[in-house]
C-alpha positions in Angstrom: 0.2 0.1 0.1 1.7 3.5 -0.8 2.4 5.7 2.0 1.3 9.3 2.6 4.3 10.9 0.4 3.4 8.4 -2.7 -0.4 9.5 -2.5 0.4 13.1 -2.2 2.8 13.0 -5.1 0.0 11.5 -7.2 -2.1 14.2 -6.2 0.3 17.0 -7.2 1.2 15.2 -10.9 -2.8 15.2 -11.4 -3.0 18.7 -10.0 -0.2 19.8 -12.4 -1.4 18.4 -15.3 -5.0 20.3 -14.8 -3.4 23.6 -14.2 -1.4 23.3 -17.3 -4.7 22.4 -19.1 -6.7 25.2 -17.6 -3.5 28.4 -17.1 -0.5 27.6 -18.0 -1.0 26.8 -21.9 -2.5 30.4 -22.2 -0.5 33.2 -24.1 -1.2 35.5 -21.2 -2.2 35.3 -17.7 -4.0 38.0 -15.9 -4.1 37.6 -12.0 -6.2 39.8 -9.4 -5.7 40.3 -5.8 -9.2 39.5 -4.2 -9.2 39.8 -0.5 -11.4 41.6 1.5 -9.6 44.8 1.1 -8.7 44.7 -2.5 -12.6 43.8 -3.1 -13.6 47.0 -1.1 -11.4 48.6 -3.4 -12.9 47.4 -6.6 -11.5 44.1 -7.4 -14.5 42.9 -8.5 -15.3 45.6 -11.0 -11.9 45.1 -12.3 -12.1 41.5 -12.8 -15.7 41.8 -14.5 -14.0 44.2 -16.9 -11.3 41.9 -17.8 -13.5 39.0 -18.1 -16.0 40.9 -20.4 -13.0 42.1 -22.8 -11.5 38.6 -22.9 -14.8 37.2 -24.0 -15.7 40.3 -26.3 -12.8 39.8 -28.3 -12.6 35.8 -27.8 -9.3 35.7 -26.4 -9.3 32.2 -25.7 -5.0 32.6 -25.2 -5.7 34.6 -21.9 -6.3 33.2 -18.7 -8.0 35.2 -15.9 -7.9 34.0 -12.3 -8.0 35.6 -8.7 -5.1 35.6 -6.1 -5.3 36.1 -1.9 -4.2 39.5 -0.8 -1.0 41.2 -2.5 0.1 43.0 0.7 0.1 46.4 -0.9 -3.1 47.9 0.5 -2.3 51.7 -0.6 -2.3 50.4 -4.2 -5.0 48.1 -4.3 -6.4 46.3 -6.7 -3.5 44.9 -7.9 -3.2 43.2 -11.1 -0.3 41.1 -12.2 0.1 40.5 -16.0 2.3 37.5 -17.1 3.4 36.6 -20.5 5.4 33.6 -21.9 9.2 34.4 -22.1 8.6 37.8 -19.9 8.9 38.4 -16.5 5.5 39.5 -14.4 4.2 43.0 -14.5 2.0 44.5 -11.6 0.0 47.0 -11.8 -1.3 49.2 -8.7 -4.8 51.1 -8.4 -6.4 49.8 -11.2 -10.0 50.8 -12.3 -12.6 49.5 -15.0 -11.0 52.2 -17.6 -7.6 51.3 -16.3 -7.6 47.6 -17.0 -9.1 48.1 -20.3 -6.2 50.3 -20.8 -4.1 47.3 -19.6 -5.8 44.9 -21.7 -5.2 46.7 -25.0 -2.1 47.9 -24.6 -0.3 44.8 -22.8 -2.4 41.9 -23.3 -3.2 42.6 -26.9 -0.4 44.7 -28.4 2.4 43.8 -26.1 3.3 47.2 -24.6 3.5 47.4 -20.8 1.7 50.5 -19.3 4.5 52.3 -17.8 2.3 54.9 -15.8 -0.1 52.1 -14.5 3.1 49.7 -12.7 3.3 49.6 -9.3 6.7 51.6 -8.2 10.2 50.1 -7.7 11.6 47.0 -9.3 9.4 44.7 -10.7 9.8 40.9 -10.1 11.7 38.6 -12.4 10.3 35.6 -13.9 9.9 33.5 -17.1 6.7 31.6 -18.1 8.4 29.1 -20.1 10.6 27.9 -17.1 7.3 26.2 -15.6 6.3 24.9 -19.1 9.3 23.0 -19.7 9.6 22.0 -16.1 5.7 21.1 -16.0 5.0 20.1 -19.5 2.7 17.5 -20.4 4.5 14.6 -18.7 4.8 13.8 -15.1 8.7 12.8 -15.5 9.4 16.6 -16.5 9.0 17.9 -12.9 12.4 17.5 -10.9 10.9 17.2 -7.6 9.0 19.5 -5.4 11.6 22.0 -4.8 11.8 22.6 -8.9 8.3 22.6 -9.3 7.8 25.1 -6.4 10.7 27.5 -7.8 9.2 27.3 -11.2 5.8 28.4 -10.0 7.2 31.2 -7.9 9.1 32.4 -11.0 5.9 32.6 -13.1 3.9 33.8 -10.3 6.4 36.1 -9.5 7.7 37.7 -6.1 5.4 39.9 -3.9 8.2 41.9 -2.1 6.7 45.5 -2.5 7.9 47.1 0.5 11.7 46.7 0.2 13.4 43.6 2.0 11.1 41.4 3.3 10.9 37.7 4.1 7.6 35.7 3.2 7.0 32.9 5.4 3.5 33.0 6.8 2.6 35.1 3.7 4.7 32.9 0.7 1.8 32.2 -0.6 -0.5 35.2 -0.3 -0.9 37.0 -3.6 0.7 34.3 -5.4 -1.5 31.4 -5.5 -5.3 31.1 -6.0 -6.9 30.6 -2.4 -10.0 28.7 -3.7 -7.5 26.2 -5.7 -6.5 23.2 -3.7 -4.3 22.4 -7.0 -2.2 25.3 -6.9 -1.4 24.8 -3.3 -0.7 21.1 -4.0 2.0 22.5 -6.8 3.9 24.8 -4.1 4.7 22.0 -1.6 1.2 21.8 -0.3 0.6 19.2 2.2 4.2 17.7 1.9 4.9 18.7 5.4 1.7 16.7 6.6 2.6 13.7 4.3 6.1 14.0 5.9 5.3 13.8 9.5 2.8 11.1 9.2 5.2 9.0 7.1 8.5 9.7 9.0 8.1 11.0 12.1 6.9 10.5 15.2 4.8 12.8 17.6 7.7 13.6 19.9 10.1 14.2 16.9 7.7 17.0 15.3 7.6 18.5 18.8 11.3 18.5 19.1 11.5 20.2 15.4 9.5 22.8 16.4 11.2 23.5 19.7 14.7 23.3 17.8 13.5 26.1 15.5 12.4 28.6 18.3 8.9 29.5 17.2 7.3 31.3 19.7 3.6 31.8 19.6 2.4 35.0 17.2 -0.9 35.5 18.9 1.0 37.9 21.4 2.2 36.0 24.4 5.1 34.7 22.8 5.2 31.2 25.0 7.2 28.7 22.8 5.1 26.5 20.6 6.9 23.2 20.7 6.5 23.3 24.7 3.1 23.9 24.3 2.3 20.9 22.2 4.9 19.0 24.7 2.6 19.7 27.9 -0.7 18.3 26.0 1.2 15.8 24.6 2.1 14.4 27.9 -1.3 14.5 29.3 -3.2 11.2 29.6 -6.5 11.5 28.1 -9.2 9.9 26.3 -9.8 13.0 23.5 -7.8 16.2 22.9 -8.0 19.2 20.8 -6.1 21.6 18.8 -8.1 25.2 18.1 -6.5 27.7 15.8 -7.7 31.1 17.2 -8.5 33.2 13.9 -10.4 36.2 16.1 -8.2 38.7 15.8 -10.0 42.1 17.0 -7.2 44.8 17.2 -8.1 47.8 15.6 -6.2 48.1 12.3 -5.0 44.4 12.5 -5.8 42.4 9.7 -3.0 39.6 9.6 -4.9 36.5 10.5 -8.1 37.6 8.1 -5.4 38.0 5.0 -3.6 35.1 5.8 -6.4 32.7 5.6 -8.1 34.6 2.7 -4.9 34.3 0.5 -3.9 30.7 1.7 -6.1 28.7 3.7 -4.8 25.1 3.3 -1.5 26.5 5.1 -3.4 27.2 8.2 -5.2 23.9 8.0 -1.9 22.0 7.3 -0.1 23.5 10.5 -3.5 22.8 12.2 -3.3 18.8 11.3 0.5 18.8 12.1 -0.1 20.3 15.6 -2.7 17.7 16.1 -0.5 14.9 15.0 2.3 16.2 17.4 -0.1 16.6 20.2 -2.3 13.6 19.9 -5.4 15.5 18.8 -8.1 14.0 16.5 -10.3 17.1 16.1 -9.5 20.6 15.7 -11.5 23.7 15.7 -11.0 27.1 13.5 -12.5 29.6 15.7 -12.9 32.6 13.5 -14.9 35.7 14.0 -18.3 36.1 11.9 -17.0 39.6 10.6 -15.0 37.8 8.1 -17.3 36.4 5.5 -14.9 36.0 2.8 -12.0 34.4 4.9 -14.9 32.1 6.1 -16.1 31.2 2.8 -12.5 30.4 1.6 -11.8 27.9 4.8 -15.2 26.2 4.1 -14.0 25.5 0.5 -10.3 24.3 1.3 -12.1 22.3 4.4 -14.1 20.6 1.6 -11.6 20.3 -0.9 -9.5 18.3 1.6 -11.8 16.2 3.0 -12.6 14.9 -0.7 -8.8 14.4 -1.4 -8.4 12.3 1.7 -6.0 15.0 3.6 -8.8 15.0 6.5 -11.6 12.8 8.1 -11.2 9.2 8.7 -7.8 7.4 7.5 -5.9 10.5 6.4 -3.4 10.4 3.8 -4.6 6.1 3.7 -3.2 5.8 7.0 -5.0 4.6 10.1 -5.2 8.0 11.6 -8.0 10.1 11.8 -8.0 13.7 12.1 -10.9 16.6 11.2 -11.4 20.1 11.5 -14.8 22.0 12.4 -15.3 25.8 12.5 -16.8 28.0 15.2 -18.0 31.6 14.7 -17.0 34.1 17.3 -19.4 37.1 17.8 -16.5 39.5 17.5 -15.8 40.0 21.3 -12.1 41.2 21.9 -11.7 39.2 25.1 -12.2 35.9 23.3 -8.8 36.1 22.2 -7.5 35.3 25.6 -7.5 31.3 25.6 -10.0 30.6 28.4 -12.9 32.8 26.9 -12.4 31.5 23.4 -12.6 27.7 25.2 -15.8 28.9 27.0 -17.0 30.7 23.6 -16.5 27.1 21.8 -18.5 25.5 24.4 -21.1 27.8 23.9 -21.1 29.5 27.1 -20.3 33.2 27.5 -16.7 34.5 26.7 -15.3 35.1 29.8 -11.9 34.2 31.2 -11.1 32.2 34.0 -8.0 32.1 36.5 -5.3 29.7 35.6 -3.7 27.2 36.5 -5.5 24.8 35.2 -4.1 25.5 31.8 -5.7 24.4 29.0 -2.7 22.2 27.8 -4.3 20.0 30.9 -8.1 21.1 31.0 -9.5 22.7 28.1 -12.3 22.0 25.8 -14.7 20.2 27.8 -11.8 19.3 30.2 -9.8 17.8 27.8 -6.3 18.4 27.2 -6.3 21.5 24.5 -3.8 23.6 23.0 -4.6 27.1 21.0 -2.5 28.5 18.5 -3.1 31.8 16.3 -3.3 31.7 12.6 0.3 33.0 12.0 2.0 30.2 14.5 0.5 27.6 12.4 1.2 28.8 9.2 4.8 28.7 10.3 4.7 24.9 11.1 4.6 23.7 7.5 7.7 25.9 6.9 9.8 24.7 9.6 8.9 20.9 8.4 9.9 21.3 4.9 13.0 23.6 5.3 14.0 22.6 8.8 14.2 23.7 12.1 17.7 24.8 11.8 17.2 27.1 8.8 14.3 28.6 10.3 16.0 29.0 13.8 18.9 30.7 11.9 16.6 33.7 10.7 15.5 36.2 13.5 17.3 37.1 17.2 18.4 34.6 19.9 15.5 34.7 21.4 13.0 35.3 18.9 13.3 33.4 15.5 11.6 33.3 12.2 10.0 36.1 10.8 6.7 38.4 12.0 3.5 39.7 10.1 2.7 43.2 10.5 -0.3 45.3 9.7 1.5 48.4 8.8 -1.2 51.6 8.8 -1.2 55.1 9.8 0.8 57.9 8.5 3.4 55.9 6.7 3.6 55.8 2.5 3.1 52.4 2.1 0.2 50.6 4.2 -0.4 47.2 4.1 0.8 43.3 5.2 4.6 43.4 5.7 6.5 40.5 6.7 9.9 41.1 8.2 12.6 38.6 10.0 12.5 39.1 13.6 15.2 41.8 14.9 14.6 44.5 12.2 14.4 47.7 13.7 11.5 49.6 13.5 13.0 52.3 11.7 13.7 49.9 8.9 10.3 49.0 8.6 8.7 52.6 9.3 11.3 53.6 6.4 12.6 51.1 4.6 9.6 49.3 4.1 7.0 51.4 4.9 8.6 54.5 2.8 8.7 56.9 5.4 6.3 59.3 6.6 3.4 60.6 4.4 3.7 64.6 2.9 7.1 64.6 4.4 5.8 65.2 7.6 8.2 64.3 10.7 7.8 61.0 12.6 6.5 61.2 16.0 5.4 57.6 17.6 4.7 53.9 16.6 2.2 51.9 18.4 3.0 48.1 18.4 0.5 45.5 19.7 -2.6 46.8 19.2 -4.9 48.5 22.1 -2.6 46.6 24.7 0.7 48.0 23.1 2.7 51.0 23.8 3.5 54.1 21.9 7.4 54.6 21.2 8.6 57.8 20.3 11.5 58.8 17.5 14.1 58.2 20.2 13.3 54.6 20.3 13.2 54.0 16.6 16.5 51.8 16.1 14.7 49.3 18.4 14.9 45.9 17.2 11.0 43.9 16.6 11.6 41.1 18.7 9.2 39.9 21.9 11.9 40.9 24.6 13.3 44.1 23.3 9.7 45.3 22.8 8.8 44.5 26.1 11.6 46.3 27.7 11.0 49.2 25.9 7.6 49.6 27.3 5.6 48.0 24.1 4.4 44.2 23.0 4.8 42.6 19.8 1.3 41.2 20.3 -0.5 39.8 16.8 1.1 42.7 14.9 -0.6 45.8 14.8 1.5 48.7 14.0 0.5 52.0 13.7 2.4 55.0 12.6 2.0 58.4 13.9 3.1 61.7 12.3 3.9 65.4 14.2 0.0 65.9 13.9 -0.9 63.4 16.1 -1.9 64.4 19.9 -0.7 61.4 21.9 -3.2 62.0 24.9 -5.9 61.4 22.4 -4.2 58.1 21.1 -4.5 57.0 24.8 -7.8 57.8 25.2 -8.6 55.9 22.1 -7.4 52.7 22.7 -8.4 52.8 26.3 -12.2 53.3 25.4 -11.6 50.3 22.9 -10.8 48.0 25.8 -12.9 49.4 28.2 -15.9 48.7 25.8 -14.4 45.2 25.4 -13.8 44.6 28.9 -16.2 41.2 29.9 -16.7 42.7 33.3 -15.8 39.9 35.2 -13.2 41.1 37.5 -13.3 44.4 39.3 -9.8 46.0 38.4 -10.4 45.6 34.7 -14.4 46.6 34.5 -14.0 49.6 37.3 -10.3 50.5 36.7 -10.4 51.0 33.2 -13.5 53.2 33.4 -12.3 55.4 35.8 -8.9 56.0 33.7 -11.1 56.8 31.0 -13.3 59.4 32.4 -9.8 61.1 33.6 -8.6 61.2 30.1 -11.4 62.2 28.8 -11.6 64.9 31.2 -8.1 66.0 30.3 -8.8 66.2 26.6 -12.0 68.4 27.1 -10.2 70.8 29.1 -11.2 70.0 32.4 -7.9 68.3 33.6 -6.6 69.1 36.8 -3.3 68.7 38.6 -2.6 65.3 40.0 -4.7 63.2 37.0 -1.3 62.1 35.5 -0.3 60.5 39.0 -3.7 59.2 39.4 -3.6 57.6 35.9 -0.2 56.1 36.7 -1.4 54.5 40.5 -4.9 53.3 38.5 -2.6 52.0 35.7 -0.4 50.1 38.2 -3.2 48.4 40.4 -4.9 47.3 37.2 -1.9 45.7 35.7 -1.3 43.6 39.1 -5.1 42.5 39.7 -6.5 41.7 36.6 -7.7 38.4 35.9 -6.5 38.1 32.5 -4.2 39.7 29.7 -6.8 42.3 28.3 -6.8 44.0 31.8 -3.1 43.1 32.7 -2.0 44.9 29.4 -4.8 47.7 29.1 -3.0 50.6 30.6 -0.1 49.9 28.3 -0.9 53.0 26.1 -1.5 55.5 28.9 1.6 54.6 30.6 3.8 54.5 27.5 2.3 58.1 26.4 3.1 59.5 29.9 6.3 58.4 29.7 7.7 59.7 26.5 5.1 62.5 26.1 4.6 63.8 29.4 4.9 67.3 28.0 1.6 66.8 26.1 -0.3 65.8 29.1 0.9 69.0 31.2 -0.2 71.2 28.0 -3.4 69.6 28.1 -4.1 70.0 31.9 -2.0 73.6 32.5 -2.5 75.5 29.2 -5.6 74.0 28.3 -4.2 73.3 24.6 -3.9 70.7 22.2 -1.0 71.4 19.9 -2.1 68.7 17.5 -5.5 70.0 17.2 -7.0 66.6 17.9 -9.0 67.6 20.9 -11.6 70.0 19.8 -12.4 71.2 23.1 -8.6 72.7 23.5 -8.3 74.0 19.9 -8.4 77.4 18.8 -8.0 78.6 15.2 -6.9 82.2 14.1 -5.8 83.8 11.2 -2.1 85.1 10.8 -2.5 88.8 9.0 0.8 88.8 7.8 0.3 85.4 6.0 -3.2 85.8 5.0 -3.7 86.8 1.3 -7.7 87.0 1.2 -8.2 84.3 -1.1 -11.5 83.4 0.4 -10.8 79.3 0.4 -11.3 79.3 4.6 -14.6 81.7 4.4 -16.1 79.4 1.4 -15.5 76.2 3.6 -16.7 77.5 7.0 -20.0 75.5 8.5 -21.2 78.3 10.4 -20.0 81.3 8.4 -17.7 82.7 11.5 -14.8 84.0 9.2 -15.3 87.5 7.7 -13.1 89.6 4.8 -13.3 90.4 1.5 -11.3 89.5 -1.7 -7.4 90.1 -1.0 -8.5 91.3 2.4 -7.1 89.8 5.8 -9.4 87.6 7.0 -10.7 87.0 10.6 -12.5 84.2 12.8 -15.0 85.1 15.2 -13.9 82.6 18.0 -16.9 83.1 19.7 -18.8 81.1 16.8 -16.2 78.9 15.7 -17.0 75.0 16.6 -13.3 73.8 16.1 -13.8 71.7 12.9 -10.7 72.4 11.3 -11.8 72.9 7.9 -10.5 76.3 7.6 -7.0 74.9 8.6 -7.1 71.9 6.1 -8.4 74.3 3.1 -5.8 77.3 3.5 -3.0 76.7 1.0 -1.0 79.8 2.7 -0.5 78.1 5.8 -2.2 81.8 7.2 -4.5 79.7 9.3 -3.0 78.7 12.7 -4.0 76.1 15.3 -3.4 75.8 18.8 
């Protein structure tokens, strides 16, 4: 009887034949980024326009397809045109009209539309390489590694932001996330077949330990150690859970990974289940992710149909299946004990630990919970080796980290860099620097539970221990960049308001303490701050951190503590001078017109919603402060920097 690897090889050969007939015989291939973010930017309309043009022209030698998130959020939708004997060309910010131009000039006439290409170097590749390797006979494929390289040459690299290293996102924006064939063609399920055929569960655990993989959900606990705890428990049933319930404002790492490469997460869950002795897995994902849910459901069904899930997986006597559970969007369910309660059908509220879930989790059975990014790294470790994976990153933080780079930065999107990369490299090399030539002020890492780090700490390496020592955390991977016009007091209030709203209410320190902190911050931003408020905030923060039941409450004060530490002068300005220099706190903001700079153009007067600005053409204008509602429209409209704010 054939083993798992032989069965997989047969499935891969069939997949390659189907792909060749369906896609790679084409003279030109067009792929369109199709994730939630890309669809919101108009990807479906662009797809529909390309399809209509292909049908109208009878262009049977042009293949059209979808891929997952390309990561380049500020240039979506991203379209790749791949011709034989040429490198792939990537276009950004296409709409139906631009799509028609690309189709007419590039697809039909062979002239790339330079003005619409993504900035920076285009990826190299050669479609003929794939054709020569895959051809019409399986013998022409010289192993999975050759096939993978051929696919990557054809699909093109997706390093838009500079020097990234994509492990978690290795297939996102590269393959069709709804095609099991394309996943198989890039060594999909080879890691799972390998562990089933050649490794014992303990060997898998030791391999993951050697690689140094730490949980990417925020805690950073060693993954192999967690698996080992559960494996050592005696029980009639064990469970493995994928936590896809990311809820940080501005974070979309897990959603994009699932939407772009769902089979990788499934495969990582399978391997984790094998290592710890679980026969049942759960995908816990929030219901607000309809596209990710749909692609996961399809991937699970395709994997079952192929014999990779269910009874006798890969033809062995082992059973492993995965069930999806939808969360209602409660931020606290990112905490593992609250998540367990939710899966069990109870209200998502944390409980004290110990016992830890690895000993007593779902329905009292040993349970391991890993997040999406953690599991997506597992096949990489099995295929490329623990030593290779461990060579990336720092001594205590191995591998790469995915960040949702957002805020006042040129290149927003999904990025993946080696651990140890500095914040400066992420913001300036990867992110392209601050928008509109403004100065960098702060970067917030770790979501609502993270801290805000100033310009003086830009050379801080991105790893678990260094970020924690700097007063922030790695978290699940949110990274928000702020420029000189940001009010740090208001930022602290925003994040504390989020965590206070998301508190489950079970423990008094979190429920009441964060409410009192929010009340103080609100008073400060509304001009009613008093001497001693900052000291009250710090005392409350210390108490909440020490006495809250779970990580939500323990980390909730972090944005407040870090902004007080690094931006104390702004708190003093708000309290003592009743002034917000950034203009973010409306109650503390005043607008006036500089008579030396005003040219009397009238732009400010025309946009004022309450008509509180007077002045004729070429006359100095004046703002009536008693009627001004501090909306800031005059400030934004003035092209001569005559409207002053402060």
